[in-house]
C-alpha positions as CSV (number, residue, x, y, z in Angstrom):
1,M,121.7,114.1,75.4
2,L,118.6,116.3,74.7
3,H,117.5,118.8,77.3
4,A,114.1,120.4,76.9
5,V,113.4,124.0,78.0
6,I,109.9,125.4,78.3
7,P,109.8,129.2,78.4
8,A,106.6,130.0,80.4
9,G,106.1,133.8,80.5
10,G,103.6,136.5,79.6
11,S,100.1,137.0,80.8
12,G,98.2,136.3,77.6
13,T,96.5,139.7,77.4
14,R,94.4,138.7,74.4
15,L,92.8,136.0,76.5
16,W,91.7,138.4,79.3
17,P,89.6,138.2,81.5
18,L,90.3,134.4,81.6
19,S,94.0,134.8,81.6
20,R,95.4,137.1,84.3
21,A,98.8,138.2,85.4
22,D,98.7,136.0,88.4
23,H,97.2,133.0,86.5
24,P,98.3,133.3,82.9
25,K,97.2,131.2,80.0
26,F,99.9,128.5,80.2
27,L,98.6,127.5,83.6
28,L,95.0,127.2,82.3
29,P,93.3,124.1,80.8
30,L,92.8,125.4,77.3
31,G,93.4,122.2,75.4
32,G,89.9,120.7,75.7
33,G,90.6,118.6,78.8
34,D,91.8,119.1,82.4
35,A,95.5,119.5,81.7
36,S,96.9,123.0,81.4
37,L,98.8,124.1,78.3
38,L,102.0,123.8,80.4
39,Q,101.2,120.2,81.3
40,L,100.3,119.4,77.7
41,T,103.7,120.7,76.6
42,A,105.5,118.6,79.1
43,E,103.5,115.5,78.1
44,R,104.3,116.2,74.5
45,L,108.1,116.3,75.3
46,A,108.1,113.2,77.5
47,P,108.8,110.8,74.6
48,L,111.9,112.9,73.8
49,V,113.3,113.8,77.2
50,P,112.8,112.7,80.8
51,A,111.6,115.0,83.5
52,E,115.1,115.3,85.0
53,R,116.3,116.9,81.8
54,T,113.2,119.2,81.5
55,Y,113.6,122.8,82.5
56,V,111.0,125.6,82.8
57,V,111.9,129.3,82.7
58,T,109.2,131.4,84.4
59,G,108.5,134.5,86.6
60,A,108.8,134.6,90.3
61,G,105.0,134.9,90.7
62,H,104.4,131.6,88.7
63,A,107.2,129.4,90.0
64,A,105.1,127.8,92.7
65,A,102.2,127.0,90.4
66,V,104.7,125.6,87.8
67,A,106.2,123.3,90.4
68,R,102.7,122.1,91.5
69,Q,101.6,121.4,87.9
70,L,104.9,119.6,87.0
71,P,105.9,117.7,90.2
72,A,108.2,115.4,88.3
73,V,110.5,118.3,87.2
74,P,113.3,118.9,89.7
75,G,113.0,122.1,91.6
76,D,116.5,123.2,90.5
77,N,115.3,122.9,86.9
78,I,112.7,125.7,87.4
79,L,114.7,128.8,86.5
80,V,113.0,131.9,88.0
81,E,113.4,135.3,86.2
82,P,113.3,138.2,88.6
83,A,111.7,140.3,85.8
84,P,110.7,139.6,82.2
85,K,113.5,140.3,79.8
86,D,112.0,138.8,76.6
87,S,113.1,135.5,75.2
88,C,116.9,135.8,74.8
89,A,117.7,136.2,78.4
90,A,115.4,133.4,79.4
91,V,116.7,131.0,76.8
92,G,120.3,132.1,77.2
93,L,120.2,131.5,81.0
94,A,118.8,128.0,80.4
95,A,121.5,127.2,77.8
96,A,124.2,128.5,80.2
97,V,122.9,126.4,83.1
98,I,122.6,123.3,81.0
99,A,126.1,123.8,79.5
100,R,127.6,123.8,83.0
101,R,125.8,120.5,83.8
102,D,126.3,118.9,80.4
103,P,128.7,120.7,78.1
104,E,127.9,118.5,75.1
105,A,124.1,118.8,75.5
106,V,121.6,119.5,72.8
107,M,118.9,121.8,74.0
108,G,115.4,122.3,72.6
109,S,113.2,125.3,73.5
110,F,109.4,124.9,73.2
111,H,106.8,127.5,74.3
112,A,104.4,126.6,77.1
113,D,101.3,127.9,75.4
114,H,101.2,126.0,72.1
115,L,98.9,123.1,71.1
116,V,99.9,120.1,68.9
117,A,97.4,117.7,67.4
118,D,99.7,114.9,66.3
119,G,102.2,114.1,69.0
120,E,103.8,111.2,67.2
121,R,104.6,113.4,64.2
122,F,105.9,116.2,66.5
123,T,108.3,113.7,68.1
124,E,109.6,112.6,64.6
125,V,110.1,116.2,63.4
126,V,112.0,117.2,66.6
127,G,114.1,114.1,66.3
128,C,115.2,115.3,62.8
129,A,116.0,118.8,64.2
130,V,118.1,117.2,67.0
131,A,120.1,115.3,64.3
132,G,120.7,118.6,62.5
133,A,121.8,120.3,65.8
134,R,124.4,117.6,66.4
135,T,126.1,118.7,63.2
136,G,126.5,122.2,64.6
137,M,123.6,124.0,63.1
138,L,121.1,126.2,65.0
139,M,117.9,124.4,64.1
140,T,114.3,125.5,64.2
141,V,111.0,123.7,63.6
142,G,109.1,125.7,60.9
143,I,105.4,125.1,60.5
144,T,104.1,124.4,57.0
145,P,101.5,127.2,56.5
146,T,97.9,126.1,56.0
147,H,96.8,129.6,55.0
148,P,98.2,133.1,54.7
149,D,98.4,134.4,58.2
150,T,99.4,138.0,59.3
151,G,99.8,137.0,62.9
152,Y,103.0,135.0,62.5
153,G,106.6,135.7,61.5
154,Y,108.0,133.6,58.7
155,L,111.2,131.7,57.8
156,R,112.5,132.2,54.3
157,C,114.0,128.9,53.3
158,G,116.7,128.0,50.8
159,G,118.1,124.7,49.7
160,V,118.0,121.3,51.3
161,Y,120.4,120.8,54.2
162,D,122.3,117.6,54.7
163,S,120.1,115.5,52.3
164,G,116.9,116.7,54.0
165,P,114.2,117.0,55.3
166,A,115.9,120.1,56.8
167,R,116.3,123.2,54.7
168,K,118.7,126.1,55.2
169,V,117.1,129.3,56.6
170,E,118.0,132.4,54.6
171,A,116.2,135.0,56.7
172,F,113.6,135.6,59.5
173,T,110.8,137.9,58.3
174,E,108.4,140.1,60.3
175,K,104.7,139.6,60.5
176,P,103.5,140.4,57.0
177,T,100.6,142.2,55.4
178,A,97.8,140.0,54.0
179,E,99.1,140.5,50.5
180,V,102.7,139.6,51.4
181,A,101.5,136.6,53.4
182,R,99.7,135.3,50.4
183,G,102.9,135.6,48.4
184,Y,104.9,133.8,51.0
185,V,102.5,130.8,51.1
186,E,102.2,130.6,47.3
187,S,106.0,130.6,46.9
188,G,106.4,127.4,48.9
189,D,109.6,128.8,50.3
190,H,108.3,130.2,53.6
191,L,107.3,128.5,56.9
192,W,105.7,129.9,60.0
193,N,108.2,130.8,62.7
194,A,106.9,128.9,65.7
195,G,109.7,129.9,68.0
196,M,110.9,126.3,68.5
197,F,114.7,126.1,68.6
198,I,117.1,123.1,68.9
199,W,120.8,123.5,69.2
200,R,124.0,122.4,70.9
201,V,124.4,124.6,73.9
202,D,128.1,125.3,73.0
203,V,127.2,126.4,69.5
204,F,124.4,128.7,70.7
205,L,126.5,130.2,73.5
206,A,129.3,130.9,71.0
207,E,126.8,132.8,68.7
208,L,125.4,134.6,71.7
209,A,128.9,135.7,72.7
210,R,129.6,136.9,69.1
211,Q,126.4,138.8,68.6
212,A,125.2,139.8,72.1
213,P,128.3,139.8,74.4
214,Q,126.6,141.6,77.2
215,L,123.8,139.0,77.4
216,H,126.3,136.2,77.1
217,D,128.5,137.5,79.9
218,G,125.5,138.1,82.1
219,V,123.8,134.7,81.8
220,T,127.2,133.0,82.1
221,R,127.9,134.7,85.4
222,I,124.4,133.8,86.7
223,A,124.8,130.2,85.6
224,A,128.2,129.9,87.3
225,A,126.4,130.7,90.6
226,W,123.2,128.8,89.9
227,D,124.0,125.7,91.9
228,G,125.7,127.5,94.7
229,P,124.8,129.7,97.7
230,D,125.3,133.0,95.8
231,R,122.6,132.4,93.2
232,D,120.2,135.0,94.5
233,A,122.8,137.6,95.0
234,V,124.3,137.2,91.6
235,L,120.9,137.0,89.9
236,G,119.8,140.2,91.6
237,Q,122.9,142.0,90.6
238,V,123.2,140.9,87.0
239,W,119.7,140.3,85.7
240,P,118.5,144.0,85.8
241,E,121.4,144.9,83.5
242,L,120.6,142.4,80.8
243,P,119.2,143.7,77.5
244,K,115.5,143.1,76.8
245,I,115.5,141.4,73.4
246,S,114.1,138.3,71.7
247,V,116.3,135.4,70.7
248,D,115.3,135.9,67.1
249,Y,116.7,139.5,67.0
250,A,119.7,138.9,69.2
251,V,121.0,135.6,67.7
252,M,118.9,133.8,65.1
253,E,118.7,136.6,62.4
254,G,122.4,137.1,62.4
255,A,123.1,133.4,62.5
256,A,120.9,132.9,59.5
257,A,122.8,135.6,57.6
258,A,126.0,133.6,58.4
259,G,124.5,130.4,57.1
260,L,124.2,128.7,60.5
261,V,120.5,128.1,60.7
262,A,118.4,125.3,59.3
263,T,114.8,124.3,59.8
264,V,112.7,121.1,59.7
265,P,109.2,121.6,58.3
266,G,106.5,120.5,60.7
267,D,102.9,119.5,59.8
268,F,101.7,118.1,63.1
269,G,98.6,120.3,63.7
270,W,100.4,123.2,65.5
271,H,98.5,126.1,67.0
272,D,99.7,129.1,69.0
273,I,96.9,129.8,71.5
274,G,96.8,133.6,71.2
275,D,93.1,134.6,71.4
276,F,89.6,133.3,71.8
277,H,88.9,133.1,68.1
278,T,91.8,130.6,67.8
279,L,90.5,128.6,70.7
280,G,87.1,128.4,68.8
281,E,88.9,127.1,65.8
282,V,91.1,124.5,67.6
283,L,88.7,123.0,70.2
284,P,85.8,120.7,69.2
285,G,82.4,122.3,69.1
286,G,78.8,121.3,68.2
287,D,77.1,121.1,64.9
288,D,76.2,124.8,65.3
289,G,79.9,125.8,65.6
290,N,79.6,126.8,69.2
291,V,82.5,126.0,71.5
292,V,82.6,126.0,75.3
293,V,86.1,126.7,76.8
294,A,87.5,125.9,80.2
295,G,84.2,125.3,81.9
296,P,81.3,122.9,82.2
297,V,79.1,122.6,79.2
298,A,76.1,122.4,81.6
299,Q,76.7,126.1,82.5
300,V,75.9,127.2,79.0
301,L,72.6,127.4,77.2
302,S,72.7,128.5,73.6
303,C,69.5,129.1,71.6
304,D,69.6,130.1,67.9
305,T,73.3,130.7,68.3
306,T,76.1,129.8,65.9
307,G,79.9,130.1,65.8
308,T,80.1,131.5,69.3
309,V,82.9,130.9,71.9
310,V,81.6,130.8,75.5
311,V,83.9,130.7,78.5
312,P,81.9,130.0,81.7
313,A,84.5,130.8,84.3
314,S,82.1,131.7,87.1
315,D,79.3,129.9,88.9
316,R,76.6,131.7,86.7
317,L,74.7,130.2,83.9
318,V,75.6,131.8,80.6
319,V,72.7,132.0,78.0
320,T,73.0,133.2,74.4
321,L,70.0,133.8,72.2
322,G,69.9,134.8,68.5
323,V,73.6,135.7,68.1
324,R,76.5,134.5,66.0
325,D,80.2,134.7,65.8
326,L,80.7,136.1,69.3
327,V,83.1,135.6,72.2
328,V,81.4,135.6,75.7
329,V,83.7,135.3,78.7
330,D,82.1,135.2,82.1
331,T,84.4,135.5,85.2
332,P,83.5,136.5,88.7
333,D,84.8,140.0,88.4
334,A,84.6,140.8,84.6
335,V,82.5,139.9,81.6
336,L,83.8,140.2,78.0
337,V,81.5,140.2,74.9
338,C,83.1,140.9,71.5
339,R,82.9,139.7,67.9
340,R,85.2,136.8,67.1
341,D,86.8,138.9,64.3
342,R,87.8,141.4,67.0
343,A,89.4,138.9,69.4
344,Q,92.9,140.1,68.6
345,D,91.9,143.6,69.8
346,V,91.2,142.4,73.4
347,K,94.8,143.5,74.1
348,Q,93.8,147.1,73.4
349,L,91.1,146.8,76.2
350,V,93.8,145.5,78.6
351,D,96.0,148.5,77.7
352,Q,93.1,150.9,78.3
353,L,92.3,149.3,81.7
354,R,95.9,149.7,82.7
355,E,95.9,153.3,81.7
356,R,92.7,153.9,83.7
357,G,94.3,152.5,86.8
358,N,92.5,149.2,86.8
359,A,95.6,147.0,87.0
360,A,94.2,145.0,89.8
361,I,91.7,143.4,87.5
362,L,94.4,142.4,85.0
């Protein structure tokens, strides 16, 4: 049976000051309606897996909010990390817990902060990946590129796997330069790496043991105690010693080199909500290209303004006049104004605030 895991971590620093450490982006309604990104992810997975086989891996500070937003998910399926350890520890713990409950399970991992336009097509693509996983492959869902993008990693694909539509993955590549990204897209042999993984838990844990034995031993020990009275004690003892590494580096790159990874190309309107510029591209706007995010349109007045993303997250009226291609974020304790083409650089501001000792506002 399929089990779905939703890693829900990070503070979304490029979406500051809307996204904060205590209320990160996956808990925010950034999909154009009232549902949070986390809730939209769970809704998207509902046709594939019931709530009782849905898991969320999140930090201790967010567990209560996750439980409130997803009341149908059993409390024991919310796996709480004592501290962030990157994706491999989170995904590995989920795989180990699921393996104890259902040793023959297929598990899919889907980030909490992505948007998908075509849910029906998404379900179809994941179904194809599940079929590949049952044969013993570590599967990914690769996104068919719509343009050269330097913000994503890529999958270099080889031949067709098992009569298609899946293709073998020859290598995982880093975020490229603009010139390299153009070459990737023109080649037709590269897909965006969306970080969606589907595999049999026994196959993944065997690869984890082969390539990252310390991580494997640690998450296996924690999982053995997960449904018993010693969970907190074992978690507190073992978790701090686990390596901090992504699942791509720890397992998937080595597995691809060994011929164990395949991907199903996806073309379902996928977006990684990473910054305000992306939100402006994804969410519907007016004829002037202006987009209002996560707040009432009535709180915004735009005159002679084009291509501007406004986030009215306080009780104030936000007015723009004679500007274009800006981001304006108004919160009770901080206001951000920047050019849309500098939206990625908001993370630098967050780093500077932290260095200045302004962590409380983050």
